[in-house]
C-alpha positions in Angstrom: -22.8 210.4 -18.8 -19.6 209.8 -21.2 -18.0 206.0 -21.6 -14.5 206.3 -22.9 -12.9 203.2 -24.3 -8.9 203.5 -25.7 -7.6 200.9 -27.8 -4.3 200.7 -30.1 -2.0 200.0 -27.9 1.0 197.5 -28.6 4.2 196.3 -28.2 6.7 197.9 -30.1 10.6 198.4 -30.7 12.0 201.8 -29.2 11.9 204.6 -32.4 8.8 203.0 -33.3 5.3 204.8 -33.2 1.7 204.0 -32.2 -1.7 205.6 -32.6 -4.3 205.7 -29.8 -7.9 205.7 -30.2 -10.0 207.1 -27.5 -13.9 206.7 -28.4 -16.5 208.1 -26.7 -19.9 207.2 -26.4 -23.2 208.3 -24.1 -23.1 212.0 -24.9 -21.2 214.0 -28.0 -17.6 214.4 -27.5 -17.1 217.9 -28.2 -18.4 218.8 -25.5 -15.5 217.8 -23.3 -11.5 218.5 -22.6 -10.0 215.1 -23.3 -6.6 214.6 -21.8 -4.6 211.7 -22.2 -2.5 210.1 -18.8 -0.4 207.4 -18.1 0.7 205.1 -15.5 4.1 203.0 -15.8 4.0 199.9 -12.7 5.2 201.3 -9.6 5.4 205.2 -10.2 2.3 207.9 -9.7 -0.1 208.7 -13.0 1.4 211.8 -15.3 -0.3 213.5 -17.8 0.9 213.6 -21.4 -1.5 215.7 -23.4 -4.3 217.4 -23.5 -7.2 219.3 -26.2 -9.6 222.0 -26.4 -13.3 221.0 -27.4 -13.2 222.4 -31.0 -9.4 220.8 -31.1 -7.6 224.2 -32.0 -5.4 224.2 -28.6 -3.4 221.3 -27.9 -0.9 221.1 -24.2 2.1 218.5 -23.5 3.8 217.5 -21.2 7.7 217.9 -21.6 9.0 214.3 -21.5 6.8 213.6 -24.9 6.7 217.3 -26.8 7.7 217.3 -29.6 7.0 213.4 -30.4 3.1 212.8 -29.7 0.4 214.8 -31.2 -2.8 215.4 -29.6 -6.0 215.4 -31.9 -9.9 214.7 -32.1 -12.1 213.9 -35.0 -15.8 215.1 -33.2 -17.7 213.8 -36.0 -16.4 210.5 -34.9 -16.9 211.2 -31.3 -12.4 209.8 -31.0 -9.6 211.6 -29.6 -6.4 210.3 -30.8 -2.5 210.5 -30.1 -0.5 209.8 -32.4 2.8 208.4 -30.5 6.7 209.2 -32.4 9.7 208.2 -31.7 8.8 206.0 -28.2 11.4 205.4 -25.6 11.3 202.9 -23.5 10.0 205.2 -20.7 7.3 205.5 -22.6 6.1 201.6 -21.8 2.9 202.3 -19.5 -1.1 201.9 -19.5 -2.1 204.9 -21.2 -5.9 206.2 -20.4 -7.9 209.0 -22.1 -10.0 211.3 -19.7 -12.7 213.8 -20.2 -14.1 216.6 -18.5 -17.5 218.7 -19.6 -16.8 221.5 -16.8 -16.8 225.2 -17.6 -12.8 225.4 -17.6 -11.2 225.8 -20.4 -8.0 223.0 -21.6 -5.5 225.3 -21.1 -7.0 225.7 -17.2 -6.8 222.1 -16.9 -4.4 220.3 -18.1 -2.7 217.8 -16.5 -5.4 218.7 -13.0 -6.8 214.6 -12.8 -9.2 215.6 -10.1 -10.9 217.9 -12.7 -11.8 215.1 -15.2 -14.4 213.7 -14.2 -14.3 210.3 -16.6 -11.9 208.0 -17.4 -11.5 204.8 -19.4 -9.7 201.5 -18.1 -6.3 202.0 -20.4 -4.8 200.7 -23.3 -1.3 199.3 -22.4 1.6 200.3 -24.4 5.3 198.6 -24.2 8.6 199.7 -25.8 11.4 197.7 -26.1 15.2 199.2 -26.1 
């Protein structure tokens, strides 16, 4: 099993930046596809970004493309989400998730049922 812990959330004004971290323990994270998701109050959880095991392939939701960047440092067992040009509509709890199955990140992307492990989330609040 792998345990995931998110950090880096906080309160920021519109146009600002935050960098989230997803730290893994229990297993080597390089064996897992990792995705970021978010859930705003009263809304469904939605896909934000995903990254392949090597970090060579990344995928983004249209709403964050060009503003967010997902990356990973397998030596540190950590995946990051750099969020720039933040908007009030980015306000949500951000969660990371990991999948150790045989599919590729491109095949899984935002399919939440494919992710086996989830963190507890970190709150991001963007003021207007």
